[in-house]
C-alpha atoms as one frame of an Amber mdcrd trajectory, in Angstrom:
protein
 115.541 -99.395 -95.073 114.960 -96.128 -93.257 115.774 -92.785 -94.763 119.331
 -91.614 -94.123 120.061 -88.290 -92.471 123.125 -86.212 -93.191 125.212 -85.278
 -90.170 128.072 -82.827 -89.929 130.512 -83.958 -87.275 133.476 -82.067 -85.829
 135.967 -84.352 -84.087 138.420 -82.521 -81.831 141.567 -83.719 -80.152 145.088
 -82.916 -79.030 148.247 -84.226 -80.638 150.237 -86.368 -78.215 153.461 -88.306
 -78.568 154.279 -87.144 -82.084 157.530 -88.494 -83.458 160.034 -86.084 -84.963
 159.145 -87.411 -88.432 155.412 -86.839 -87.789 156.070 -83.305 -86.561 158.144
 -82.526 -89.652 155.448 -83.915 -91.960 152.684 -81.958 -90.199 154.699 -78.733
 -90.310 155.548 -79.253 -93.990 151.803 -79.529 -94.761 150.490 -76.907 -92.298
 149.530 -74.419 -95.045 147.088 -76.985 -96.467 145.420 -77.493 -93.065 145.275
 -74.000 -91.538 142.264 -71.736 -91.696 139.325 -72.231 -94.039 141.073 -74.861
 -96.180 141.015 -77.349 -93.319 137.448 -76.602 -92.325 135.483 -78.315 -95.070
 133.004 -81.041 -94.221 133.697 -84.129 -96.355 132.872 -87.838 -96.126 136.614
 -88.616 -96.033 137.181 -85.841 -93.495 139.389 -82.791 -93.443 142.098 -82.123
 -90.889 142.686 -78.625 -89.477 145.567 -77.615 -87.206 148.115 -74.838 -86.812
 151.874 -74.550 -86.387 151.758 -75.142 -82.644 150.803 -78.790 -83.303 148.762
 -78.890 -80.136 145.064 -79.113 -80.985 143.404 -80.342 -84.167 139.930 -80.819
 -85.535 138.544 -83.017 -88.266 135.293 -82.387 -90.099 133.159 -85.160 -91.538
 129.890 -85.623 -93.377 128.245 -88.827 -92.162 125.090 -90.436 -93.572 123.316
 -92.494 -90.940 119.902 -93.811 -89.949 118.168 -91.141 -87.851 116.955 -93.865
 -85.471 120.597 -94.399 -84.478 120.824 -90.736 -83.499 123.673 -88.321 -83.120
 125.649 -90.811 -81.044 126.119 -93.172 -83.988 127.147 -90.384 -86.353 129.674
 -89.178 -83.775 131.014 -92.688 -83.218 131.402 -93.266 -86.975 133.297 -89.981
 -87.414 135.541 -90.689 -84.426 136.323 -94.132 -85.856 137.270 -92.554 -89.192
 139.445 -89.996 -87.400 141.182 -92.730 -85.374 141.962 -94.646 -88.550 143.243
 -91.543 -90.370 145.505 -90.523 -87.489 146.782 -94.068 -86.834 147.614 -94.674
 -90.513 149.770 -91.534 -90.518 151.390 -92.176 -87.163 149.885 -89.072 -85.551
 149.641 -89.714 -81.818 146.720 -88.068 -80.041 144.736 -87.930 -76.844 141.031
 -88.545 -76.355 138.730 -87.557 -79.213 135.414 -85.787 -78.701 132.798 -84.906
 -81.265 130.036 -82.402 -81.893 127.220 -83.555 -84.172 124.651 -81.577 -86.172
 121.780 -83.313 -87.977 121.472 -81.251 -91.150 118.023 -82.691 -91.933 116.474
 -81.361 -88.715 118.473 -78.153 -88.394 116.310 -75.053 -88.301 117.515 -72.165
 -90.419 116.578 -68.701 -89.214 116.381 -66.303 -92.103 116.393 -62.563 -91.684
 113.180 -60.903 -92.707 113.426 -59.118 -96.021 113.086 -55.362 -96.266 109.572
 -55.770 -97.633 108.520 -57.519 -94.408 109.382 -54.478 -92.276
């Protein structure tokens, strides 16, 4: 089996066709999903949205074979997001994802003062 890479995936979408009950539930929980609290990358995902209930994002950590590429990691995260939203009755439009392979990401560090 090939080595697994760790991907961070942001899945974005727009709420659509929310029922009154779904809107009430989302608004009752908005404090848990606004700002930094909703922006954590987790295998089970984290949902972020605000009181307008228009746009949302979900952040996932996905382990996948690097040979499958970013496309597979994005597809896996979008599938998880679809399931999460469907199970809660949260209607939405098309989902799109942005994928970062954490194992190949280059980190630029500022030169220390001694290097100047």
